[in-house]
N, C-alpha and C positions, 0 to 999 in steps of 0.2 A: 519556408517550411518550419523554421525554428519558432516555437511558441514559448510564451512565458506564462507560467502558472504561479499565481501569488496566493498566499494563505494556505488553508488546510484542505487536504484531500483525504477523505476517509477511505479506508480499505474495508468494505462491508463484509459482514459474515453472510454466507450463503444459507438462506433459511431452508430447513428440511423438516419433513414429517417424522414421526417416531420410527417409521420403517426405513429412514434415510433417503427417501425419495424427495425431490425438490418441492418446496412449498413456495411457488412463485407468487402466490396471492399476497404475500407479505412485502414484496419488494417495493410496491408503491408507498407503503407506510414508511419503509426505511428511507426512501428517497425524499419524501416530504419532511421527515424528521431532520435529515441532513441539511436540507435547504432552510428550514426554520432556524437551525442553529448556525447559519451563515457559513456552512462548509461549502467549499467551492467546487467540489467534484467527488467522484467515486472511482477508486481503482479496483475494478471487479475481477474476481476469479484469481486473485493472487494468493499469497500465503494464508492470510486471514480468511479469504473466501474459499479455502480448501480446493483451489483450482486443480491441483494435481491429483486430487481424489475424485474428480468428476470426469465423466466421459466427454468426448468431443461434442456429442449431441447435446449433453446437458449444459456444457459451457456456451454453446450456441443459444440455447433457450434462455439462459441467465442473461446473456448480453442483449438479446432481443427484448427481453422484459424490461431491463433497466433503460434501454434506449426508448422504449415505448412510453414509459410512465414517468421518467424523470422530468422535473421542472426545467424550463429552458435555461435557467442560470446555472444548472449543475452539469459540469463536464464529466463525460464518461470515458475513462481510460481502461482499455481492455487488456488484461494480461493474457498473452497467448503462449507462454512457455509450456513446453511439452517434452517428454523424452524422445518423441518422434519428430524429426524435422518436417516431414510432409504434413503432419497434423498441425504443427505450429504454424506453418505457412497457410494452411486452410483456415485456421482461426484468425490469422491476420487479415486475409482477404475478406473474411466475413465481417470483421470489425470495420473495414473500409466500406463495405457494402451497406451496412446499417447506419453509417454516418457517425461513428464514434469520434470523439475529439482527438484521440491518440491511442497508441498501443505500445505494449512493452513485452519483453521476453527476458527470462533468465536462461542460463545455459543448462543443458541437461546435466544431472549430477552423478550418473552412474559411471560413465566413462570419463577418464581424465582429459583435461584440456591442455594441449601442448603449447601453452604460452599465449601471449596477448594476440599475436597474429592469427592463431587458430580461433580464438574467441571472436575477433573481428570478422573473420571469414564466416563463421556460423551466424553471427548477428546480421551480416549483410544478406545472407540467404533468406532469413526470416523477414527482414525489413523490405526487401524488394517485392514481397508478395502483396504489400499494401503501400505502393509508392506515393500515394496522395495523402497519407496520414503521417503526422509526426511520430517518430519512433524513439523509445527510451530503452536503454539497457537496464535491467533490474539486477543490481549488484547486491547480493546478500550472501556473503561467504560463509556465514554460520550454518547455512542450509545446503548450499551448493558445494562447499569445500573449495571453491575457486577464489583464491585471495590474490588477485593480480592487481597491479597498480592501475587505477582508473585514469590517471593523468596520461599514462602511456596508451591506454585504450583510446582516449580522445585524440591523441596525436595521430594514431593510425586510422581510426574510424572516420575522422572528420573529412578525409578525402575519399573514403571508400563507401560510405553510406550517405547518399544524398539527402535522405529524409531524417537523418539523425537529429533529434531535438535535445537529447541530454541523457541523464542517468538518474534512475531512482536509487539513491545511495543509502543502503541500509547496512551501515558498518560504523564502527567506532573510530576508524582511522581518520581523525579530523585533519591531519596534515594533508593526506591525499585528497580529502574533501575540499579543503581550501585551494589546493593546487588545481583541482578541476574547475572550481568557480572562476579562477583567474585565467584559465587557459584561453589563448587567442582572443584577448580582450573581453573576457567574460561572455564569450559567444554562445555557450550552451546553458541549458536549463538543468541545474543540478538539484533535484528534489531530495530533501533530507528524510530519512526513514527510521530514525530512532527517537520515538516520542519522549523517552525519559531524559534525553539530553538535547532537546530542542533549543533551549536557551543558549547552550554552547554553540550550536550551529548558527543561531541568529547573530551571535557575536562575530562569527566568521563571514557573515554575509548571506546567509540563507534567506530566501524570500518565499519559498514554497516547501511544503512538507506533506508526506504521505504516512498515515499511521492508522492502526486499528483502534486505539483508544479515543480517536477523534469521533468515533461512533457515539460515545456516551459521555465524553468529557470535553467537548469542543469549547464550552464556555470557559473552562479553566485555561486552556491554551490561548484563547483569544486574550485573556487577561495577561498571560505571559508576553505575548507579542505586543500588545498595546503598551504595557509598562516598559518594555525594553525600548520601544521606539520613542517614548517621551523621556527617556533617560532615568526612569525610576528603577534602577537595577535591583534594589532590595525587594521591592514589591514583585518584580519579575521572578526573583529567586524564591520568594514565598509561594507563589503559585506553581512554579516548577516543582517545588518540594511536595506540594499537595498531590500533584500528578504522580510523582515518583513513589509516594507512599501507597497510592492506589495500585500502581503497577507492581510494587513489591508484593502486595497481597495477591494480586492476580497471578504473579509468577509462582508464588508458593503453592497455588492451587492448580498448577498445570499449564499456565499460559493461555494458549488459544482456547482450549475447552472452557477454562474459567471465563475468558473474555466473552465467549459466545453465551455462556450462562448468564453473564452480567446484563445482557440485553433484556432479559426478563425483568430486571429491576427498573428499566425505563419504559416498560410496557410493550416491548417488541420481542416476543418469544420466537427466537430463530431455531429452536429445536435442538437436536443432538448434533454432535460432531460425528463424522463418518469414520468408521474403523480404517486404519489401526489406531486412530486417536480414541480416547476414552472419555465419555461424558461424565460430568459430576453426578454422583449419587444424590439423593434427596438430603442425606445427612451432610455430605460435603458442601452442598449448596447452602444449607442453613449456616454452616460454619463460615463459608465465604461471605455470606451476607452480613453476619455479625462482625467479622473482621473489617469489612468495608465500612460499616457504620462507624467503627472506632476511628477511622482515618478520614471521615467526612465525605464519603462517596455520595455524589448528588443524585439520589434516586428521583 
């Protein structure tokens, strides 16, 4: 059941019309662009994809569209996290039905999680809804507020969740990240989720990564990875710094809304973000574009 994902997995933006309805006609162009840029897969309906702002039916539509149009070399990982456990299980079962490569869930963020054991119990209930698919826990404490040790999660979950493949590790705790990589003879696939410190993760043993900026800067990260593996650390640092400067601009302009707006600069207009997120105004977009030009963003 345990799979290994190497290289870059993009977290695509969910395209929308101006009225916030889905614009599924753009998905095929997104998928082709990722494949052209040697991205290995798409982690759909996650944070970047505004999955928690979509209805269950909309998420089903998005998953079916990606599965229908993606090139064969592109793996589709479906994020099924939801505030409702039954809805999450339904999305997991659907991911298995359509033949996704894997699925993932984060923990609901409204009610507190009573420790690692409770987290494993929750994930087990989601994972069992799609027993034939590899399952990843989506660890993103900055949004869920659940900052539990993932090494301990693996110690408990490894015997409780038969289809556990690993963790999407979106956190800056590199000590915990390395301990997860080493657990049980490096048994699990620990995908790194912080684009701005990918080089640090590579030094610790990362082989796969999931991120939003891989939608429009995959070439820069390929340079980071290649330079690191041939031992040219200075070149790897230079390319990582280029990515960091772009991310710094994106962050100053709102993060996810800015990232979605940046898709326009590569010819893929994914439309607005859905409220409560706020899309960039025309003035703000012009400022964003000018600042990105100064740091060498590759339009």
